[in-house]
N, C-alpha and C positions, 0 to 999 in steps of 0.2 A: 308293892314292897319290897318285892325280888329287886326291882331296879334303882329302888331308894340306897338298899343294902350295896348295891355294887358302885352305885355313884359314892357311898362313904368310903368304901375300899381304894377307889381311884383316887380322892381326896387325900386320903393318907398317903398313898403313894407319891402321890404330888408334893405333898409338904415335905416329903423324904428328900425327894429328888433337889427339892429348891435347899434344904439344907447342906444335901451333899455338892450342890454346884457353888453355895454359898463358901465351903470349905475350901473345894477346890480352886474357887478365886483366890484364896488368901491363901494358899498353899502352893508354892511353886515346886513341880518337882522336874530334876532334868533327867535325860536319859543315861548317864553316868554315875548318876546318883543310884537310882533304879536299878542298871546293870550289876551295881557295887553290892547290892543286898539280894540280888537274885543269884550273882555269882558266890557269894560267901554262904549262903543255903547250900547250893549246888557242890560246894568244897568241901563243906560237911557232910552231905548224905554222900558223896563219893568216896570220900575217905572212913566214912563207917562203914561202905560196902567193902571193901579192899581189907581192913581192919577185921571183920567180920569173916571171913574167907580165911585170913590167917588165922585166929582163934577157933576155926572148927577145924583146920590142919592141927593146930597144938592139941586141942582135947584128944582127938583122934591118936595122934602121938603119944599121950599121956597114958589112953586107956591100952592101946595096943602096944606098949614099950616092951612087953614082955615077950620074946621071941614066939612066934607062929601061935599066939594065943586068938589069931583068927580062926584056928581048927575048932574053937568051943563055939558050935552052932548059937546055943540058946543066948549066949553073952552077946556075940557078934549081931544076930536078928533083934534081940531088944533093944542093942545101944543104935544099930545105921536106923530102925523103925523111929526112933524116938528123934534123932538127929531130922530124918525127912519132916516128920511132923511138926516139928517145933520151928524151921526154917521155911519159909515159904519160897525165896530165893531160889533154892537148890532143888535141880530136877532130878539129879542121878548122883551117885556115888559109886566108882570103882578103887578098889581097895587091895593091894595085892603084898603078901610077903614071900618074898622069893619067887617061889611058883605056886604059892597058895593065892587063891583069890574070891574076891567078893563082888558081886555087883547087884547094886539096889536102885529102883528109879519109881516114879509117881507114875499112875498109869489109871485115869477113869476113875479117880477119888480111891482109889487103892493103891497100893506100894506094893511092887513086886519084888523079892529078893531070890539070888543064885548065891550058893556057898558049896565050894566042894572042898575035899580034904585031899587030893591026889596032887602028884607031881607034875603033872601031864596037864596041859592047857586044851580039855578035850571035851569030854561031857560035863553039863552042869547040870543040878535038878532045880529048877524054878518053884518056887511058890509066890502066891499072891494074899496079901492079906487085906483086909478091910476094919478099920477101927480094932485092928490087933489081933482080929479072928482070921484062921487060915480057910480063904475061899476053894482054892486048886491049887494044883500041884503039875509038873510036867517034866520034860525032859529035852535037852538041847545043847546044841553044839556051841561051846562058847568062843564069841568074838575075838580073833586075836591080831587084829590089821592094827590095832593102836598099840599094842604092846611090841609088835615091829617098826614104829613110825621113829622116824628120826626125834620128833619132838619130844616122845616117851623115852627115848635111851637118853636124850641131854638132861630131862628131869631126873633119872636114876643118877646119872654121873655128876650133878651140881645139887648137892643136898642144904636141904633146910631154907631153902627159898623159894616163892613161888613161882610159876611159869604160867604162861597164857597161850591160848591156841585159840584162832578164829575160825579154823577153816577145815575141820576134822569132815571127810566126805561123809555123806550122810544118802542110803540109798531110797530112790524116790521111785515109785512107777519103773521099777528094774533098771533103773539108769543112776550113777553115781553123781550126784553134783554135792557143791558145797550148801550147808544148809546154813544160812544167813540170818537163822534167828538164835541157832544156838553157839556158846562158846563156853573153853574150858579153861580149869584151875588144874595146875599139877604143883605136887608137893613130894618130896621123898625125903626119909631119914633113914640113918643105920645104927643097930646094935649089934655089936661084936661084927658076927659074918651076914647077919640077917639085913636085909635092904626091904624097908618097906615105901609104899608107894602109894599117893590118895590122889585119885582124878576126880573133879565135881564139874558138873555140867550146869549152865545156868540159861536163861532165856532172856534174848537182847531186850525182847520186845519188854517183857516184864519189868526188866529191872530198868529200863531209861522212863515207862510209865512210872515209875516212882520218885523219879528227880521232878519236881517243882518247875523246873525251868521248860522242859519238853512239855508239860501240859499247858505251859504260859503261853510261849511262841512257836509260830509257824518254823521259821527258821532257824534251827537250831543244828552248830559244826561241831561235834564233839571229837578230837583228836587225840591219840594216846601213843606214847611209845613205850614198848616192853623193854625191859633189860636185854634182853635177846637182839634189840637193834630194830624190831618190826612196829612201823608206822600205822595204825590203824585208823580209818575214818568210819566212826560209828555212824556217821549220817546226818542228812538234814533232816530233821523231825523224826517220827516214829518208825517212818514206813521206809527208809533207805536202807540198803542193805551194804554189809559191810565191803570196804575196797581198799587193800593193802597199799598205800603211796609208794612202796618202793616197787610196784610189780611192774614189769617191762611192758604187759598189754592193757596199761590203762589207759583208757580213752580221753583224748586232749578235749576235754569239756570245757564250759564255762564255771562248773563246780570245781573241776580238778586244777584250773588257774587261778580260783580264789585262793582254795587250800595252800598252794604252790605261795602265793602272795603272803597267805596269812604264818605260815612256816618261816618265811624269809624276814618277816617283822619280829616273829618269836624269835629269833637267833640272836637277833639286837640286845636282846635282855639275857645274855647267858652268864651274867654275873650274879643274877636274881634268882632268889629261890623261888618267888612268887610273885605276881603284880598284874594288874590291870593296864591294859594300852588301848587305843584306838588307830586307825590307820583308814586312808580313803582307799577305794578302788570303784573305778569305773561309775563315779556319779556317786556313791554311797558310802557311808561310812560305818565301818565294824569294829564293836566292842570286843574285846577279848580278854578272857580271864588264865592264867596258867598256877600250877604248884607242879614243882618238883620233889621227887620222893627220892631221899639220898640213903636209904636203907635199902638195900637188895633183897631184904626178905621179901618184898612186896612185889616184885616183879614188874614194878612200874617206873619210868624215869620220870613221867610227868603227864600231866593232860593241859587240853589247851582248849578251851571254850570259848566259841566265837557266836555273837547274835548280831544281825544287821540292825544301824539306829533306827532304821524307817517300821521294824518290826516293834521295837520298844514303842514308839511314837506311837502306832498306830492301835499298841492292845491297852495304853494307859490312856491313849486321848490327849497325848500331851501336846500343847501348841493350840487348843481351843482356846474360843473367847467365852467366858461364862459370864452371864447376867442375871439378875433374879426375874427380870419382867419376862424375858423372853421362855425359859423354863415354863414358866407358870402359864403363860399365854397358851404354850403348845400342849400343856397336859391338860388345860379345860378344854382345849379343842380336842382332844385326844378321847376325851370323856365324852363329849357329847357326838363324836363319831363313832363309838363304843355303842352307846345306849341306842343311835338311832339305826345304824347303817351295816356294822361291820357283824358278822356272822361266825357262827363257830369254825368254819372252813377258813375263814379269814386269819385266823390264828393259828389254826393249824400250819398256815403256810408260812406264817411266820416264826414258828418254832423249828422248820427244819433247818439242818446245817448247810450253810455258803458254801459253794462250789469256788474254789481259790480263785484268783485273774489267770490268765493265761499265760501272764510274764512268769509268775512264781511257778506255775504247773512248767514251763519249758526250761527252768534251771532244774529240776529234776528229771534224770535217766528214766525211761521205762523198768516198770519194776512189778513186784506183787500186786501194787495197789494202783497203778498209772501203765494206762496203755496209748500210742497215738495209731491211729488209722487216715490213710490218705483220704480216701472218700468213702461213702458210703455204696455207691452203685458204679461210679465211673471206672472205669478200668485205664488208668496211665500206660499202660504197657501197650495194650491191644486198641487204645485211644478208642473205644467203644462203651455203651451200656454190657454191665457184667454182674447179671442178677446173683450169681454165686458169690460176689464179694459181701453182698448184704448178710449172708448165712453166717460170716466171719465175725461181723458187727455182733450179731444174737449169740453168737459162741462167746463172745467176750464178756457180754452182758450177763449171760446165765452163769459163768465159772465166777466170776466177781460175787454175785449173788449167792452162789453155794459155798463160797468162802469166807471173806471176811469184808464184803464190799470194795469199791473203787471208782477210780474215774476214766472214763473214757474219752478221747478229744477225738473227734471228724473232722478234717481237715486239717493236719499235718503229719508229715511224714516220716518215717522212720528217724531221721536225722534231724529232726525237731524243724524242718523248713515247715513255715506258714503256706500251706496252698490255697486256701479257702474252700469253698464249697461252690464255687459258679457253673463248675463241670455237673457236678449232681443238679444244682438248679434247672441247668438247662434240658434236663432230660425228664422234667416231671412237666405236669398242666398248667401249673402256676409255677412261675419260675423265680420263688422267692422263700425266705427262712421259717414264714408260715406254712405253707404249702409241704415244706419239706417237715418239718415237724410234725403235719398230720398225717402226712406218708409215713413216716417213721413210726410215729404210735399207733397206726392202724396196724401195721405188720404185727408190732411189739403184743399188738391187743389180739390179733389173731393167734399167735405163737406161745406167747404166755399169760394170756388172759388179763381182762381188765381190771381186777382184783390186783394181781402181784403187781403189773406196772403202776398203778396209782400210789401201793403201798411203798415200793422199793429203787423207785426209777424218777431221778429228777433230771430236768433238761434244763438247759441255759444257751442263750448263741450271745457271742462276742465277736464284736468287731475290731481287726487291727490291722492297719495300713490300708484299710477299703479292703479287708477282706473277712468275711464270714466265717467262722469256726464254729461246730455244735461241740457242747462240754454236757457228760451225762454222769451223773452221780450214782450208782449203782448202792445202796444200802444193803448191809448184811441181812438177807432173808432169814425169816423167822420158820421157813418149810424148804425143802429140797425143789428143785426145777428140774425136771426133764425134758429137753430141748426135742421138737419133733422134728426129724432131719430126713429129706427124701433122698433115695441112691440115686444111681444113674439109671436104675428101671423104674424109677419113680413109686418103689416103695417106701412107705413111712417107717422112719424106726424110729426111737425114744433112745436118744445119747445125755450121758451125763457129762458135765464139765466141770474144773475146778481150777482154780490158779497155781501154777507151779514156777517159782520164779517170776519172771516176768512173760509167761506165757500161761497161755489156756490149755489144759489138756484134758481128753477123755479120761474117764475110769471105765474100762471096759467090763471087768469083771463082775460080776452079779455078787459075789461074796464081798469084794472089797467096796463095792459101793454101800452095801449093808454095813460095812465097819465102819465105813467115812461119817452114813448118817448117824447110827448109833452115838458114835464119838463126838460130831460136829453140832447137833442136835438132842443132847441126851441132857 
């Protein structure tokens, strides 16, 4: 009975596929029409976002237009807690009226607020609320670095317009680094001799994931120029870091060249406020959409959205030949195979996320989610086997699993030159990819356990120009992994690694490890 029930389900699916194929056969779609629809949705969403930023600024301005009303703690607390509870996009708010200040931010399903009523930027009492109930409170010195920045001073000088900033330094592991996930909006207004300043922070990843086009395509570039003249590339896909196009130390990579080419063609449409255009670059066609914002209030001159045609064709399966007989036969065959041969593990394998092709991965630079390694154990500098290099592989895999997952490519150097794995193969008993995989899996099983490896690590080989590379996708783990590493004296130690930017870093402090685990897996 169960077999017949399953058969019925597949027959219904088959009929649905037949009707879908019939519809697609008789309704031709083109890349430009699909992109026009997608870009229109994006424009609406993006404009909605910057409008919401402006509305929040105006609402705060309207509520706190009376001089130094910020000193009313109950009013400030209730008002700003309500804003954060009702705005998923906003991560934190900093509000200053002259030297009186307030800061409120989200933290572990709670909201922390600090307000003072002194004229010195010194000590602030912080209070943590959950469901509007006071949980804890403490004193802390208030951070004034942002207040002293040129960006902040520019906000105060130029009132009643939004200013954007994408690179405020963030302290990570006792080092000042640019936080590529956060960006900020700033706004100021005056009432008599009192200057009020609002700074809102947002998560870049959270924002991009709201746009349908980023969930649809793998290769999306979003370029923005602010009213201050900063040109920012918000990245290709949701894993890329910010890159200021005017930066003098920008790497001259393929992606940089593509962006410069995109801007070159965009500048030809200087007399238009919005539009869609395409251009050819290195044997590929790119579809682009732009919109200019003439109102200085929003702080944005324009956005420029770009998607390669092959991504549109692949995602929407354009240029495929549809007929009824082939899908019907394929579905019937699939049903027979499912009933006779396919077991549960096969379905599980089919459901896993695919690893992108090496061609697409090489477009990216190393980042939080992508790393290149020349080899597994062959030392190109010493020209001999170096087992210590294997530890670097394990450290990277552990860091990916302990953070948000990622992809490790073995056989490609830091400059994205494809070296292949032949030197590694030559060090093994059997000199091929199969034995390489067996060797690597055995090491991973020993260090991490069979359950962890089978649950979170996917391995695939790809041949490019007769050179074999190994691609490993590490999924975000559901439990922390401590890597056992031997020191020079042979003593085994447990180490905990995470990704920070484009590198894997060890968290040494037990307290910091506990905090990270509680926050990451809570």
